[in-house]
C-alpha positions as CSV (number, residue, x, y, z in Angstrom):
1,M,0.0,0.0,0.0
2,I,1.3,3.4,-0.9
3,T,1.6,5.6,2.1
4,P,1.3,9.5,2.2
5,L,5.1,9.5,2.5
6,D,5.5,7.4,-0.6
7,W,3.2,9.9,-2.6
8,N,5.3,12.7,-1.3
9,L,8.5,11.1,-2.5
10,I,7.0,10.3,-5.9
11,L,6.0,14.0,-6.1
12,R,9.6,14.9,-5.5
13,L,10.8,12.8,-8.4
14,L,8.2,14.4,-10.7
15,I,9.3,17.9,-9.6
16,A,12.9,17.0,-10.1
17,A,12.1,15.9,-13.7
18,L,10.2,19.1,-14.3
19,L,12.9,21.4,-13.1
20,G,15.6,19.4,-14.9
21,S,13.5,19.7,-18.1
22,V,13.5,23.5,-17.9
23,I,17.2,23.7,-18.1
24,G,17.5,20.8,-20.5
25,I,15.2,22.6,-23.0
26,E,17.6,25.6,-23.0
27,R,20.5,23.3,-23.7
28,E,18.5,21.4,-26.4
29,K,18.0,24.7,-28.2
30,K,21.8,25.1,-28.4
31,A,22.0,21.6,-30.0
32,W,24.2,20.2,-27.3
33,A,24.2,16.4,-26.9
34,P,23.4,16.6,-23.1
35,G,20.0,18.0,-23.8
36,L,16.5,17.6,-22.5
37,R,16.4,13.9,-21.6
38,T,19.9,13.9,-20.1
39,H,19.2,16.8,-17.8
40,M,15.9,15.3,-16.7
41,L,17.6,11.9,-16.0
42,V,20.4,13.6,-14.0
43,S,17.9,15.6,-11.9
44,V,15.6,12.6,-11.3
45,G,18.6,10.3,-10.5
46,A,20.1,12.8,-8.1
47,C,16.7,13.2,-6.4
48,L,16.4,9.4,-6.0
49,F,19.8,9.2,-4.6
50,M,18.9,11.9,-2.0
51,I,15.7,10.0,-1.2
52,V,17.5,6.8,-0.7
53,S,20.1,8.5,1.4
54,A,17.5,10.2,3.6
55,F,14.8,7.4,3.8
56,G,16.2,4.2,2.4
57,F,17.7,2.9,5.6
58,S,15.1,4.0,8.1
59,D,14.1,0.4,8.9
60,I,17.5,-0.3,10.4
61,L,18.1,3.0,12.2
62,G,18.2,2.5,15.9
63,T,19.5,-1.0,15.6
64,R,22.3,-1.8,18.0
65,N,25.8,-1.1,16.7
66,V,24.4,0.4,13.4
67,I,25.6,4.0,12.7
68,L,24.6,5.6,9.4
69,D,25.6,8.9,7.8
70,P,22.7,9.8,5.5
71,S,24.8,12.4,3.7
72,R,27.3,10.0,2.2
73,I,25.3,8.9,-0.8
74,A,24.4,12.5,-1.6
75,A,28.0,13.5,-1.3
76,Q,29.0,10.9,-3.9
77,V,26.6,12.4,-6.4
78,V,28.6,15.7,-6.4
79,S,31.8,14.0,-7.5
80,G,30.2,11.3,-9.6
81,I,28.3,13.7,-11.9
82,G,31.7,14.9,-13.1
83,F,32.0,11.9,-15.4
84,L,28.9,13.0,-17.3
85,G,30.1,16.6,-17.4
86,A,33.5,15.6,-18.7
87,G,31.9,13.8,-21.6
88,S,30.3,17.0,-22.8
89,I,33.6,19.0,-22.9
90,L,35.3,19.1,-26.3
91,L,38.5,20.7,-27.4
92,R,38.2,22.1,-30.9
93,G,41.6,23.6,-32.0
94,E,42.4,26.1,-29.2
95,V,38.8,26.5,-28.1
96,V,37.3,24.6,-25.3
97,R,33.5,23.9,-25.8
98,G,31.0,22.4,-23.5
99,L,32.0,23.8,-20.1
100,T,28.7,25.5,-19.7
101,T,26.8,22.4,-20.4
102,A,28.9,20.4,-18.0
103,A,28.2,23.0,-15.4
104,S,24.5,22.8,-16.1
105,L,24.5,19.1,-15.6
106,W,26.3,19.6,-12.3
107,S,23.8,22.2,-11.3
108,V,20.9,20.1,-12.3
109,A,22.2,17.3,-10.0
110,A,22.2,19.8,-7.2
111,I,18.6,20.7,-8.0
112,G,17.7,17.1,-7.9
113,L,19.4,16.7,-4.5
114,A,17.5,19.7,-3.2
115,V,14.2,18.4,-4.3
116,G,15.0,15.0,-2.9
117,G,15.7,16.7,0.4
118,G,12.3,18.5,0.3
119,L,13.9,21.9,-0.3
120,Y,11.3,22.9,-2.9
121,P,11.6,26.8,-2.8
122,E,15.4,26.5,-2.9
123,A,15.3,24.1,-5.9
124,V,12.8,26.4,-7.8
125,A,14.9,29.5,-7.0
126,A,18.1,27.7,-8.2
127,T,16.3,26.7,-11.5
128,I,15.3,30.3,-12.1
129,V,18.8,31.6,-11.3
130,I,20.4,29.0,-13.6
131,M,18.0,29.9,-16.5
132,I,18.9,33.5,-16.1
133,I,22.6,32.7,-16.2
134,L,22.2,30.4,-19.3
135,A,19.8,32.5,-21.3
136,G,19.9,36.0,-19.9
137,I,23.7,36.4,-19.4
138,K,24.6,34.9,-22.8
139,P,24.3,38.2,-24.8
140,L,26.6,40.0,-22.3
141,E,29.1,37.1,-22.4
142,E,29.2,37.2,-26.2
143,R,29.8,41.0,-26.0
144,F,32.8,40.4,-23.8
145,Q,34.1,37.6,-26.0
146,Q,33.8,39.9,-29.0
147,R,36.0,42.4,-27.3
148,H,38.8,39.8,-26.9
149,K,38.5,38.5,-30.5
150,T,41.4,39.2,-32.8
151,H,40.8,40.9,-36.2
152,E,43.1,40.6,-39.2
153,L,43.4,43.2,-42.0
154,L,45.2,42.7,-45.3
155,L,46.4,45.8,-47.1
156,E,48.0,46.4,-50.5
157,T,50.1,49.5,-50.5
158,E,52.6,51.3,-52.7
159,P,56.1,50.2,-51.7
160,G,57.4,51.9,-48.6
161,R,54.4,54.1,-48.1
162,L,53.0,52.6,-44.9
163,S,55.6,51.8,-42.2
164,L,54.6,50.8,-38.7
165,A,55.4,54.3,-37.5
166,A,53.1,55.8,-40.1
167,L,50.4,53.3,-39.3
168,E,50.6,54.2,-35.6
169,A,50.5,57.9,-36.3
170,A,47.4,57.4,-38.5
171,L,45.5,55.3,-36.0
172,G,46.4,57.3,-32.9
173,Y,45.3,55.6,-29.6
174,R,43.9,52.7,-31.6
175,A,47.5,51.7,-32.5
176,R,47.8,50.2,-29.0
177,R,45.5,47.4,-30.2
178,I,48.0,46.3,-32.9
179,T,49.5,42.9,-31.9
180,R,51.1,41.9,-35.2
181,Y,52.4,43.8,-38.2
182,V,54.0,41.9,-41.1
183,A,55.0,43.7,-44.3
184,T,55.9,41.6,-47.4
185,P,57.6,43.6,-50.2
186,G,56.4,43.0,-53.7
187,E,58.7,41.8,-56.4
188,N,60.1,44.3,-59.0
189,G,58.6,47.3,-57.2
190,E,55.1,45.8,-57.2
191,M,52.5,46.5,-54.5
192,E,53.5,45.7,-50.9
193,S,51.4,43.4,-48.8
194,I,50.8,44.2,-45.2
195,S,49.1,42.1,-42.6
196,I,47.8,43.7,-39.4
197,T,46.3,41.9,-36.4
198,L,44.2,43.9,-34.0
199,A,42.9,42.7,-30.6
200,R,40.4,44.0,-28.0
201,L,38.3,46.0,-30.4
202,S,34.6,46.0,-31.2
203,P,33.4,45.3,-34.7
204,Q,32.5,49.0,-35.1
205,E,36.0,50.1,-34.1
206,V,37.5,47.7,-36.6
207,T,35.2,49.2,-39.3
208,D,36.4,52.7,-38.3
209,I,40.0,51.6,-38.6
210,E,39.3,50.2,-42.1
211,A,37.9,53.5,-43.1
212,I,40.9,55.3,-41.8
213,L,43.3,53.0,-43.7
214,R,41.4,53.3,-46.9
215,G,41.9,57.1,-46.7
216,L,45.7,57.0,-46.4
217,D,47.9,57.9,-49.3
218,G,49.5,54.9,-50.9
219,V,46.9,52.4,-49.7
220,R,45.2,50.7,-52.6
221,K,43.2,48.0,-51.0
222,V,42.0,46.9,-47.5
223,D,40.5,43.5,-46.9
224,R,39.2,41.6,-43.8
225,P,39.6,37.8,-44.3
226,G,36.5,35.8,-43.5
227,L,34.1,38.6,-44.5
């Protein structure tokens, strides 16, 4: 016979699945492999571990020479979930991808543990905060990442017309953003090729620099690779 306590614990599992799905849907939209079902499973699994940890050994509590620490199972979830998180982290060239999804899995496990422990307001609040971080903070993060992105400009100039000193004088304070300057002389007095790498500039600032360079004497062409 199912007791009121059993119904309460079943409700906890359902709530854990619901809260896990909220975060899983957001990750699913980003086309990450740990998506809706994975986040729901992690949340429900963590919730069940917490329930087992808190109630699974109640029949032997109080038995002579039996001492139990109900927090031990829950503690292992925190470290054990790292295996799933590691599987979502990828290294593509010099860029690490998947750290946010790994962190969301770890956070979903914490939500499941909170629901399993009956901390409903805290679990709901954590879900809301996590969704704000994943969806609401993303545009701000992309803006900061854009500032750290490097931009390369390729110029064709008349031989000897655009030295590094002349370039710095033309750009003014923006010249501090130049991280690389390579000039390749043309053969038989042909056009000189210059490659400039700029860092910590917004797209609009790079566009402004392009306009300045196109207006310099001796500059015949300015290109931005990839555009």
